Residue, then its C-alpha position, 0 to 999 in steps of 0.5 A: x762773399x768769397x774772394x772769387x765772387x767779384x771775378x765770377x760776377x765780372x765774367x758773368x757780366x762779360x758773357x751776358x754782354x756777348x749773349x745780349x749782343x748776339x740776341x739783338x742781332x738775331x732780333x734785328x735780322x731774324x736769323x734764328x728763323x730757318x725753314x730747314x730747322x723748322x721742318x727738321x730737314x737741316x741735315x737730311x741729305x734728300x732735301x739738301x740735294x734738292x735745294x742744291x740742284x735747284x740753285x745750280x740749274x740754269x732753269x731753276x725757279x730762282x730765274x737767275x740762269x747760270x749765275x750760281x752754276x758758273x762760280x760753282x763749276x769754276x771755283x768749287x770744281x776747278x773746271x774751265x767750261x765756257x759760260x755759253x755752254x753752262x747757260x744751256x746746261x741741264x741739271x737733274x736729281x736722282x739720275x738713274x744709271x744703266x746699273x739701276x743706281x741713282x746719282x744725287x745730282x748730275x750736270x750735263x753740258x754739250x761736252x761734260x757729264x758731272x756726277x755729284x754724290x753727296x754725303x751728309x750722314x750716310x756712308x758709302x756703298x760698294x762700287x758707288x763712285x766707280x759705277x757713277x764714273x763709268x756712267x759719266x764716261x758713257x755720255x762723253x766723247x772725251x772721257x776726260x770730261x767725265x767727272x765724279x764729284x764726292x761732296x761731304x761735310x769735311x771733304x774726305x775721300x770715299x772709301x776704297x770699296x766705293x772709289x774710282x780714284x778719279x773723284x773731285x773731293x768737295x766739302x760743304x764746310x769750306x767749298x760750298x760755304x764759300x760758294x754760297x757766301x760769294x753768291x749772296x754778294x751778287x748784285x743780280x739778286x739784290x732785289x730777289x728777296x726770296x732767293x737771297x733769303x733761302x740761300x742765306x738760310x741754306x748757308x746757315x743750314x750748312x753751318x749747322x751740320x758742318x759744325x761751323x755754327x758751334x764756333x760762334x761759342x768761340x767768343x765765350x771761350x776766348x773770353x774765358x781763357x783771356x785771363x787767369x781770373x776768368x778761367x778760375x771763375x769759369x771753373x768755379x761756376x762749373x762746380x755746381x753753383x749754376x745747378x744749385x741756383x736753379x734748384x733754389x729758384x724752384x724751392x722759392x717758387x713752390x714756397x711762394x705759391x704755397x704762401x699765396x694760397x695760405x695752405x700749410x702743413x705736410x701732405x702725406x701719401x697713401x702710405x702715410x709718408x711725408x711728401x717733401x715740399x721742395x719738389x712739389x706741393x700738394x693740396x687736398x680737395x676737401x669736397x671729394x675724399x682722395x682727390x688731390x691737386x699737385x704743383x710740380x716741376x718736372x725735367x721739362x716743364x712745370x704743370x698742375x695735375x689733379x689725381x685721385x689717391x685711391x681712398x673712397x672711390x664712390x662717386x668718382x666717375x660722376x665727379x670727373x664727369x662734372x669736372x670735365x663739364x665745368x672745364x669744357x674739355x675731356x681730361x687725360x687719363x693715366x696712372x700717375x699716383x693712382x687714377x690720374x684725372x687731368x693735367x695742364x702746363x703752367x706757362x710764362x706769358x702763355x708761351x713756354x713752361x719753365x723747367x726748374x731742374x738745374x740740369x736742363x733749364x730753358x728760356x722760360x726758366x731764365x726769364x724767372x730771374x726777372x722779379x716781375x715775371x717770377x711774381x706773375x708766374x706764381x700768381x698764374x699757378x696759384x689761380x689754377x689751383x684756386x679754380x680747382x679747389x673752389x670747384x663744387x660738384x653740384 
C-alpha cells in the first residue's frame, strides 16, 4: 500500500459521511421529489411565471389573499403601496398590450400598474421593456406609478435595444429566493400544507436554475481544501483510479456470471476473431446454429441480448415465432450483430440497470459495491441466460 493510501481512504470516508448525512435528510424530508423536476419544467419560463403569478394574486387558489404580494411589493420591488390597495390588486399573466406584445405578469392596483418581464433562458427582444413601460404609463394618472420590473436569474440589466432606462432589476437568485424563504415562515400557512409544499418545491426550483443548488457541493470542496493531505488525496483520485475501479467491477461481474453458468472458452465472431470477455460474454445456442446470447454493459445499462450471427438462417422465422410465444411478447428487431432478435435490461432489485463503464456510473453501479447485491445481480443475469439456453423450439 502506497504512502498516499491512508489519506485517500480518510478523505473518502469523510466525503461519504457528508453524502450519507445529506441522503438521510433527503429520506426524512423527501426533498428530492420535486414536481417541477418530474415534469421537466424547472427552467421553463412559461411555467415559472404561471406559478409566480398564482402566488402573487390575492385571488389565487392559495386562498391567502395578499399575504405573498405584500412582501413582494415592499421588499422585492421597494414600493410603498398601502395594504388595502394591494388586497384589491389584480394580477394577470400574458397581458396583451395595444402593440400586440404580451407582458409576462402584470400587477394592477387603484394607482399602480406594474409590468413584470421575466427572463429565465430567453434573450431580450428589441424595444420590449420600453414598450411595456409605455403600456404601463397609459394606465396610470401619475406616470411615476408606472413600473417596469426586469426579472432575471442574476438581476442583470436589459440590453440597450430593449431598455427604457426605468427598469427595476430583480434577481431570482437573491430577491425571489429571499422572498420565497420569508413567505415559507409565515404562520398563516403553517397548516396550509399543499401551499407550503409547492412553495418549497418552487424555492428548490429557483435554486436549481440559478446555480444555488450547486453550492451544496461546497461542503465537499471545503473538505478537500481543508488540508494539504486532503488536496493531495483528491488529485490522486482524479488520476483515473475511480474509473479503473468501475472497470475492474465490470470485469469481475462478467467473470462471475461466466463461472456461475460454467461455460468457458473463447467466442469468435463471424470472421473468426476472438471477442474479449472483459467487455461482454457470449454463449452459443446449440439448438439453433448461429443464434447467440450476449451479456454486456453499455454506456447506460447492462442487458442481455439475443441475436443471429448469420450462419444457417433456415428455420429462423419459425424459431423466432416460437421464442416469442414462449416469452409471451414480441421481440424488438434491429441490426445488432446481424439479425437482432430481442434484448432486456438486467436491473438490480427490479429497478435500475447498472452502467459498468467508469465514465458514467449510476446509483445501481454504486450499489454493486455491496457483496450481497453484487451476488444477487450475478444470479439474476445468469438465470436470464439459462432460461434462453434451455429453450427448446419444439
